[in-house]
KEMARKOL-836467 format. One record per residue (C-alpha): residue number from 1; residue in one letter; x, y, z. Coordinates in steps of 0.1 Angstrom, whole numbers. Example, Ala and Ser with C-alpha at 12.3 -4.5 7.8 and 13.67 -1.06 7.14 Angstrom:
<recs>
REC  nr rest     x     y     z
REC   1    A   123   -45    78
REC   2    S   137   -11    71
</recs>
This chain:
<recs>
REC  nr rest     x     y     z
REC   1    M   -54   248   148
REC   2    N   -51   222   174
REC   3    I   -54   187   157
REC   4    T   -69   161   174
REC   5    Q   -75   129   144
REC   6    I   -52   119   117
REC   7    D   -62   101    91
REC   8    V   -43    86    63
REC   9    L   -56    72    36
REC  10    I   -26    53    17
REC  11    H   -21    39   -21
REC  12    P   -61    36   -26
REC  13    D   -69    18   -64
REC  14    F   -30    -1   -57
REC  15    Y   -48   -30   -63
REC  16    Q   -70   -22   -92
REC  17    M   -41    -6  -111
REC  18    K   -31   -47  -118
REC  19    N   -59   -43  -144
REC  20    P   -74    -8  -145
REC  21    S   -96   -18  -173
REC  22    M  -114   -45  -155
REC  23    P  -148   -31  -137
REC  24    L  -147   -22   -96
REC  25    H  -157   -54   -74
REC  26    Q  -186   -48   -45
REC  27    I  -152   -50   -23
REC  28    Q  -138   -19   -40
REC  29    K  -166     1   -43
REC  30    D  -179     0    -7
REC  31    L  -146     5     6
REC  32    R  -143    40   -18
REC  33    S  -174    54    -3
REC  34    L  -164    42    34
REC  35    W  -136    65    22
REC  36    D  -158    93    15
REC  37    E  -176    90    48
REC  38    R  -147    93    63
REC  39    V  -135   124    46
REC  40    N  -173   139    55
REC  41    E  -167   132    91
REC  42    L  -136   147    91
REC  43    R  -145   182    73
REC  44    N  -172   180   100
REC  45    S  -152   179   132
REC  46    G  -130   207   119
REC  47    D  -103   192   137
REC  48    G   -93   168   119
REC  49    V   -67   159    92
REC  50    L   -63   139    63
REC  51    I   -25   125    51
REC  52    Y   -32   112    11
REC  53    F    -4    86     4
REC  54    S   -16    86   -38
REC  55    N    -8    51   -59
REC  56    M     7    75   -83
REC  57    P    47    86   -86
REC  58    K    55   119   -83
REC  59    D    61   133  -113
REC  60    E    28   111  -127
REC  61    L     8   124  -101
REC  62    A    18   164  -106
REC  63    M    11   161  -142
REC  64    G   -27   145  -138
REC  65    M   -30   173  -113
REC  66    R   -23   198  -139
REC  67    N   -38   177  -165
REC  68    K   -63   144  -156
REC  69    N   -63   134  -189
REC  70    S   -26   129  -197
REC  71    L   -29   101  -179
REC  72    D   -30    68  -193
REC  73    N   -62    53  -176
REC  74    D   -94    59  -160
REC  75    I   -83    48  -125
REC  76    K   -53    73  -124
REC  77    R   -77    98  -136
REC  78    G  -104    86  -111
REC  79    D   -76    94   -84
REC  80    I   -68   128   -93
REC  81    D  -110   136   -92
REC  82    R  -110   119   -58
REC  83    I   -79   135   -45
REC  84    K   -93   172   -59
REC  85    R  -124   164   -48
REC  86    Y  -107   162    -9
REC  87    Q   -86   189   -11
REC  88    R  -119   210   -17
REC  89    E  -136   197    11
REC  90    L  -108   196    35
REC  91    G   -89   227    24
REC  92    D   -52   227    43
REC  93    R   -62   195    62
REC  94    F   -60   175    34
REC  95    I   -22   168    27
REC  96    L    -8   150    -5
REC  97    F    25   129    -9
REC  98    S    31   105   -43
REC  99    E    33    68   -42
REC 100    L    69    59   -24
REC 101    E    71    93    -5
REC 102    Q    75    84    29
REC 103    P    75   119    51
REC 104    S   102   127    82
REC 105    A    91   142   113
REC 106    E   105   177    99
REC 107    Q    89   173    68
REC 108    L    54   170    87
REC 109    K    63   196   113
REC 110    D    70   217    88
REC 111    I    36   213    70
REC 112    F    19   215    96
REC 113    S    34   244   114
REC 114    S    32   267    79
REC 115    R   -10   257    77
REC 116    G   -18   266   112
REC 117    F   -21   235   129
REC 118    S    -3   221   161
REC 119    Y   -11   187   178
REC 120    E    -6   168   211
REC 121    P     6   131   209
REC 122    D    -9   120   235
REC 123    E   -41   133   226
REC 124    T   -42   130   190
REC 125    K   -58    97   177
REC 126    L   -42    88   141
REC 127    C   -64    65   117
REC 128    P   -43    46    88
REC 129    Y   -67    29    63
REC 130    G   -63    17    26
REC 131    E   -47    -6     3
REC 132    A   -38   -29     3
REC 133    F   -40   -32    44
REC 134    D   -12   -67    47
REC 135    A    12   -41    33
REC 136    C    14    -4    28
REC 137    V   -13     5    53
REC 138    T    11   -12    77
REC 139    A    39     0    62
REC 140    W    30    37    63
REC 141    G    13    37    93
REC 142    Y    33    27   113
REC 143    H    56    50   101
REC 144    I    34    79   105
REC 145    K    24    71   135
REC 146    T    69    68   146
REC 147    V    79   100   129
REC 148    L    44   117   148
REC 149    Q    52   100   182
REC 150    I    18    86   184
REC 151    P    12    66   212
REC 152    N     1    30   206
REC 153    S   -27    37   230
REC 154    N   -43    64   200
REC 155    Y   -35    47   170
REC 156    D   -65    30   157
REC 157    F   -48     7   132
REC 158    Y   -73   -23   134
REC 159    T  -103     0   118
REC 160    E  -132   -24   103
REC 161    G  -136   -24    70
REC 162    M  -119     8    59
REC 163    S   -87   -14    45
REC 164    L   -87   -38    19
REC 165    T   -70   -70    31
REC 166    F   -52  -103    18
REC 167    E   -86  -122    20
REC 168    D  -107   -93    -1
REC 169    T   -76   -99   -27
REC 170    K   -83  -133   -35
REC 171    V  -127  -129   -37
REC 172    I  -117  -102   -60
REC 173    D   -95  -125   -78
REC 174    S  -116  -156   -81
REC 175    W  -146  -129   -92
REC 176    R  -118  -111  -118
REC 177    R  -115  -148  -138
REC 178    G  -151  -152  -139
REC 179    V  -153  -118  -153
REC 180    E  -127  -125  -176
REC 181    G  -142  -160  -184
REC 182    D  -173  -141  -194
REC 183    H  -154  -117  -219
REC 184    K  -138  -139  -235
REC 185    Q  -171  -161  -243
REC 186    V  -190  -130  -253
REC 187    R  -161  -123  -278
REC 188    R  -164  -161  -295
REC 189    K  -196  -157  -305
</recs>
């Protein structure tokens, strides 16, 4: 199968891990919906791949894949649910890595080959998104671009609204302070 689109979802829920008991802000909910829509587009296209970098370390990810209830919070369990849903929807076109893995060209070549995939760098689009745009999305997206030798002309780095930005985190932090204040007032009554 010739792959013409490679999406890279990088560290979903990264920003929520600091406060896993807090509800998601609307910005975060909207992002998750956009990611789901994007996976539907990939599934329907038939020639797109999703490379997914979980926000969990390798051992914790493996443990959660065996038994999500072994994980210590709902955010991590939600990541496992999303991973399993995307695996069902994309099948072999879903490629999973843990938090800090940065696959080499050889690793990706082996994965693609073992799944019967081929791609032409000059004809393949690469689109990275996730959390956080100003950090991991930039670093991991560029890494994948480099190892797959995708030219700048095919690198869709500025996918509007598909990543949590530094400005978004400021809005979320301000909102969280209000939510935490509301919880403290309720407890005092």
